[in-house]
C-alpha positions in Angstrom: -17.9 -36.2 -236.2 -17.1 -34.0 -239.2 -17.7 -35.4 -242.7 -15.2 -33.9 -245.2 -16.1 -34.6 -248.9 -14.1 -34.6 -252.0 -14.2 -31.6 -254.3 -17.3 -31.5 -256.6 -18.4 -29.2 -259.4 -22.2 -28.9 -259.9 -22.9 -28.9 -263.6 -25.4 -26.4 -265.0 -27.7 -29.0 -266.5 -27.9 -31.0 -263.3 -28.8 -27.8 -261.4 -31.5 -26.9 -263.9 -33.0 -30.4 -263.8 -32.9 -30.6 -260.0 -34.4 -27.1 -259.7 -37.3 -27.8 -262.1 -38.1 -31.2 -260.4 -38.0 -29.4 -257.0 -40.3 -26.6 -258.1 -42.8 -29.1 -259.6 -42.9 -31.1 -256.4 -43.4 -27.9 -254.3 -46.0 -26.3 -256.6 -47.9 -29.4 -257.7 -51.2 -27.4 -257.2 -50.5 -25.5 -260.4 -51.7 -28.6 -262.3 -55.0 -28.4 -260.4 -55.5 -24.8 -261.7 -54.9 -26.1 -265.2 -57.5 -28.8 -264.6 -59.9 -26.2 -263.3 -59.5 -24.3 -266.5 -60.2 -27.4 -268.5 -63.4 -27.9 -266.5 -64.7 -24.7 -268.2 -65.4 -27.0 -271.1 -68.5 -28.2 -269.3 -69.8 -24.6 -269.0 -69.2 -23.6 -272.6 -68.1 -26.5 -274.7 -65.1 -25.3 -276.7 -61.6 -26.8 -277.3 -60.0 -23.5 -276.3 -60.3 -24.3 -272.6 -57.8 -27.2 -273.2 -55.6 -25.1 -275.4 -55.5 -22.3 -272.9 -54.7 -24.6 -270.0 -51.9 -26.2 -272.1 -50.5 -22.8 -273.0 -50.6 -21.7 -269.4 -48.7 -24.8 -268.2 -46.1 -24.5 -270.9 -45.6 -20.8 -270.0 -45.3 -21.7 -266.3 -42.7 -24.4 -267.1 -40.8 -22.0 -269.4 -40.8 -19.3 -266.7 -39.0 -21.6 -264.2 -36.7 -22.9 -266.9 -35.6 -19.4 -267.7 -35.2 -18.6 -264.0 -32.9 -21.6 -263.3 -31.0 -21.1 -266.5 -30.5 -17.4 -265.5 -29.1 -18.4 -262.1 -26.3 -20.4 -263.9 -25.3 -17.3 -265.9 -25.4 -14.7 -263.1 -22.1 -13.4 -261.7 -23.4 -13.5 -258.1 -24.0 -17.3 -258.3 -20.8 -18.3 -260.2 -19.5 -19.7 -256.9 -22.2 -22.4 -256.8 -20.8 -23.8 -260.0 -17.1 -24.0 -259.1 -15.3 -27.0 -257.6 -16.3 -27.0 -253.9 -15.8 -29.3 -251.0 -18.1 -29.6 -248.0 -17.6 -30.2 -244.3 -20.8 -31.5 -242.7 -21.5 -31.8 -239.0 -24.5 -31.7 -236.8 -24.4 -27.9 -236.5 -23.8 -26.8 -240.1 -22.8 -27.5 -243.6 -19.6 -25.6 -244.5 -19.1 -25.0 -248.2 -15.4 -24.6 -248.9 -14.0 -23.0 -252.0 -10.4 -23.6 -250.8 -8.9 -24.4 -247.3 -9.2 -20.7 -246.2 -12.5 -19.6 -247.8 -15.8 -21.1 -246.9 -19.4 -20.3 -246.2 -21.4 -21.9 -243.4 -25.0 -22.9 -243.7 -26.8 -23.7 -240.5 -29.2 -26.5 -240.6 -32.1 -24.2 -239.7 -31.5 -22.5 -243.1 -32.2 -25.7 -245.0 -35.9 -25.9 -245.9 -36.0 -29.6 -246.9 -33.8 -32.4 -248.1 -34.2 -35.3 -250.5 -32.3 -38.5 -250.6 -32.3 -39.9 -254.2 -30.9 -43.1 -255.4 -27.4 -41.6 -255.8 -27.5 -38.1 -254.3 -28.6 -36.0 -251.4 -30.3 -32.7 -252.2 -30.5 -29.9 -249.7 -33.0 -27.1 -250.6 -32.1 -23.7 -249.1 -34.8 -21.8 -251.1 -36.4 -22.2 -254.5 -33.2 -21.2 -256.3 -30.4 -22.4 -254.0 -29.8 -26.1 -253.9 -26.9 -28.1 -252.5 -26.4 -31.3 -254.5 -24.3 -34.0 -252.8 -23.7 -37.0 -255.0 -22.8 -40.2 -253.1 -19.5 -40.4 -254.9 -18.1 -37.4 -253.1 -18.3 -39.1 -249.7 -15.1 -40.9 -248.7 -16.9 -43.9 -247.1 -20.4 -45.3 -246.9 -20.5 -44.6 -243.2 -20.0 -40.9 -243.8 -23.0 -40.9 -246.2 -25.1 -42.7 -243.6 -24.0 -40.2 -240.9 -25.2 -37.3 -243.1 -28.5 -39.1 -243.7 -28.9 -39.6 -239.9 -28.3 -35.9 -239.3 -31.0 -35.1 -241.9 -33.5 -37.5 -240.2 -32.7 -36.0 -236.7 -33.2 -32.5 -238.0 -36.6 -33.6 -239.5 -35.5 -32.7 -243.1 -36.1 -36.1 -244.5 -38.4 -38.9 -243.5 
């Protein structure tokens, strides 16, 4: 079975938000480093330990915010933010710009997937995400078929 979706344009703000949430989920251990810096207070009591940890966390967050904002502005990634349709089957996800132009992504290229309350997110790497809102699927059965593919491939629990 091949699932053909409606055309969908990924908005810049949605991409930035999803990218930041994905990075924070992947790199949760950064908060442990900040906590370890704060524990320096017990060696030398000084409020600068907390201030330094807070500054480091803010700079870390700003670094990734700038990265994801930059991706939306680059010429090489403009295609990600155009109206695209998708053809999904058990071998690949075909991203189609128009009926004759498309780019296949094999399932082994997808690192992980998340099923949210109203979307499916496929993570190719830290900067490449495929956002599939439920409203682009033609029927509920198509959406469930895609979810079953993700479960079979071990991308979602």
